N, C-alpha and C positions, 0 to 999 in steps of 0.2 A: 503493499500500499504506500503510495507517494502522497503525502499532504503538505502541499505549500503552506507555509506560515508566514505571513508578513507582519512587520513591526516597525514603530517609528512615527506612526500617525500621530497628530495632536493639533493644537492651536497656534498658528503663527500670524504675524503680522504681515500685511501686504507690503511686497518687495522683499520678505525674508526668504531665506534657502532652507531646504529641509532634505533630509537623506532618509530613506525607507529601506528596509532590509527584507530580503527573502531568504528562508532556509526550507529545509524538508525535515517537518516534524518527525522525530524519531528515526531518521535516516540521513542519507547523504546523497549529494548530486553525484552523478555518474557521466562518463565519457561524453556520449552523444546528446545528453540533455540540451534543451533549450529552454531558456527562462524567458518568459514574456511579461512586460508591465503592461498595466492598463489603468484607465480610470472611468468612473461613472458618476456623473453629477447628478443630483436629483432631477427627475424628469427628462434626462437626456440619455442618449444611447452611448453604450461603452465604446470607448475609443483606445485605439493602442497607442502606446508611447514608444515601445521599441522592444527589440529583442536581443539576446545575447547567448552565443553557444558556450557550453560549459569548457569543453576542452580547449578549443581554439581561441575563445574569447571574441568571436567576430561580433560586431554589434551593428544593428541596423535600427534606424529611427523612422518614425512617421514624420513626414515633411513639416507637419506643424509643431513637431515637438523638437526638430533639430536646432541645437544652438543653446537653449536653456536648460536641458535634460540630459544627463550623462548616466549611462548604464555601465556597470562593471562589476567584476566577480574577483573572489579571492579563495583559491584553493584550500589554504591552510585554515580560513575560518569557515569554510563551507557554506559561504553566503554570497548572495548577488544583492546588488544596491542599486537603487535609482536615486541619483541626486538633483535635486529641482532648485534652479535660482529664478529669483523674481517672482514669487507665487503672487498671484492676484486673486481678489475674492471670487471671481468666477471659476476659479479652478479648484475651489471647494469641492470635493469628491471622496469617493470611495476609491482608494488606490489598491489595486491587487496584482498578484504575479500568478502566473501559472507555468506549470512545468510539462515539456512535452517530451515523453520518453516512450520510444518505440511506437510511434504513431498514436499514442494515447495521450489525451490532454488531462492534467490534473489541476484542478481550481483551488485557489486559497480563498480564504473567508474576506480578505480584503482589511485595510486600515484606513480609518477616517482621518481625512485632512481638513481642517476649517482655517479659512483664511479671513481675518477680521481687517476692516479697512480704517 
């Protein structure tokens, strides 16, 4: 069982930065895993932030996220992160990661980010 677990959400001020982490609860990331970060604001569709492959560390970002968001991973800490700069109130959302392993997608519960103006 692969259960992604996000952490790091909270309340920030507009313009602040925040870093969220993704781990595998009770387990580890393995070679061909891909970690994807998403966000979903209230009343809006889920949108992808970007992805990273575990072994190679190859990253891809949605065009709208490029520049202010950085996805990275650390083998030793067995975690993937998304670092977000300059958050704005309209970016308040549930941020979640999923892990894609052997053609199966495992979803995390998400972590809530609130951005106050």
